[in-house]
C-alpha positions as CSV (number, residue, x, y, z in Angstrom):
1,X,-40.6,15.1,-232.0
2,X,-39.4,17.5,-234.7
3,X,-37.8,16.2,-237.9
4,X,-35.0,18.7,-237.3
5,X,-34.3,17.6,-233.8
6,X,-30.7,16.6,-233.3
7,X,-29.6,13.3,-231.8
8,X,-26.2,12.3,-230.5
9,X,-24.6,8.9,-230.2
10,X,-23.4,7.9,-226.8
11,X,-19.7,8.7,-227.7
12,X,-20.6,12.2,-228.8
13,X,-22.9,12.8,-225.8
14,X,-20.2,11.6,-223.5
15,X,-17.7,13.9,-225.0
16,X,-20.0,16.9,-225.0
17,X,-21.0,16.3,-221.4
18,X,-17.5,15.4,-220.1
19,X,-19.0,12.1,-218.7
20,X,-17.7,8.6,-219.3
21,X,-20.0,6.5,-221.5
22,X,-20.4,4.0,-218.6
23,X,-21.8,6.9,-216.5
24,X,-24.4,7.5,-219.1
25,X,-25.3,3.8,-219.2
26,X,-25.6,3.9,-215.4
27,X,-27.9,6.9,-215.5
28,X,-30.0,5.1,-218.0
29,X,-30.2,2.0,-215.8
30,X,-31.3,4.2,-212.9
31,X,-34.1,5.7,-215.1
32,X,-32.7,9.2,-215.2
33,X,-32.8,9.2,-219.0
34,X,-34.2,7.0,-221.7
35,X,-32.2,7.4,-224.9
36,X,-33.7,6.2,-228.1
37,X,-32.3,3.1,-229.7
38,X,-31.3,2.8,-233.4
39,X,-32.2,-0.4,-235.3
40,X,-28.8,-1.7,-234.3
41,X,-29.6,-0.9,-230.6
42,X,-27.2,2.0,-230.4
43,X,-28.1,4.7,-227.9
44,X,-29.0,8.1,-229.2
45,X,-29.6,11.1,-227.0
46,X,-31.8,14.1,-227.8
47,X,-30.9,17.7,-226.8
48,X,-33.5,17.5,-224.0
49,X,-31.7,14.4,-222.6
50,X,-28.4,16.2,-222.9
51,X,-29.8,19.1,-220.9
52,X,-31.2,16.7,-218.3
53,X,-27.8,15.0,-218.1
54,X,-26.1,18.4,-217.6
55,X,-28.4,19.0,-214.7
56,X,-27.6,15.6,-213.2
57,X,-23.9,16.3,-213.6
58,X,-24.3,19.6,-211.9
59,X,-26.3,18.1,-209.0
60,X,-23.8,15.3,-208.4
61,X,-20.5,17.1,-209.1
62,X,-21.1,20.6,-208.0
63,X,-24.0,20.5,-205.6
64,X,-22.9,17.3,-203.9
65,X,-26.3,15.5,-204.3
66,X,-26.1,11.7,-204.2
67,X,-28.0,9.7,-206.8
68,X,-31.0,9.0,-204.5
69,X,-31.3,12.8,-204.0
70,X,-31.0,13.3,-207.8
71,X,-33.9,10.9,-208.3
72,X,-36.0,12.7,-205.8
73,X,-35.2,16.2,-207.3
74,X,-36.0,14.9,-210.8
75,X,-39.3,13.6,-209.5
76,X,-40.1,17.0,-207.9
77,X,-39.1,18.8,-211.2
78,X,-41.4,16.5,-213.2
79,X,-44.3,17.1,-210.8
80,X,-43.8,20.8,-211.0
81,X,-43.9,20.6,-214.8
82,X,-47.2,18.7,-214.6
83,X,-48.6,21.3,-212.2
84,X,-47.5,24.1,-214.5
85,X,-49.4,22.4,-217.4
86,X,-52.5,21.9,-215.2
87,X,-52.5,25.5,-214.2
88,X,-52.6,26.5,-217.9
89,X,-55.6,24.3,-218.8
90,X,-58.7,26.0,-220.2
91,X,-61.7,26.8,-218.1
92,X,-64.0,24.1,-219.6
93,X,-61.8,21.5,-217.9
94,X,-61.5,23.5,-214.7
95,X,-63.0,20.9,-212.3
96,X,-61.2,17.9,-213.8
97,X,-58.0,20.0,-213.8
98,X,-58.5,21.0,-210.2
99,X,-58.8,17.4,-209.2
100,X,-55.7,16.5,-211.2
101,X,-53.9,19.5,-209.6
102,X,-54.8,18.2,-206.1
103,X,-53.5,14.7,-207.0
104,X,-50.2,16.2,-208.3
105,X,-49.8,18.4,-205.1
106,X,-50.4,15.3,-203.0
107,X,-47.8,13.3,-205.0
108,X,-45.3,16.1,-204.7
109,X,-45.9,16.3,-201.0
110,X,-45.2,12.6,-200.7
111,X,-42.1,12.8,-202.9
112,X,-40.5,15.4,-200.7
113,X,-41.6,13.7,-197.5
114,X,-44.1,16.3,-196.2
115,X,-47.1,13.9,-196.0
116,X,-49.1,14.0,-192.8
């Protein structure tokens, strides 16, 4: 985490996203985001979390995806990010990386319901 990273309180995040604060709390309860808490337990959101919330808002509002579908799509996106990182590992860790890559592919297959 960078010292220059910006954080937003729930009221500001809500206004920037055009979402009710209760919606942000609901998305937190569902595990879509994990805002940092201040010493006084106030939620603060990073830019990455705001981008994730914008994606969720788009999926729900414009693409018509229900919250269960959002959870599945977020899981797929996270798996793809891990796969991308594994594909970039150096050659010394090739065998270990290949095994991890296969586990991630199996997990992704399960998430999207294509398991045998």
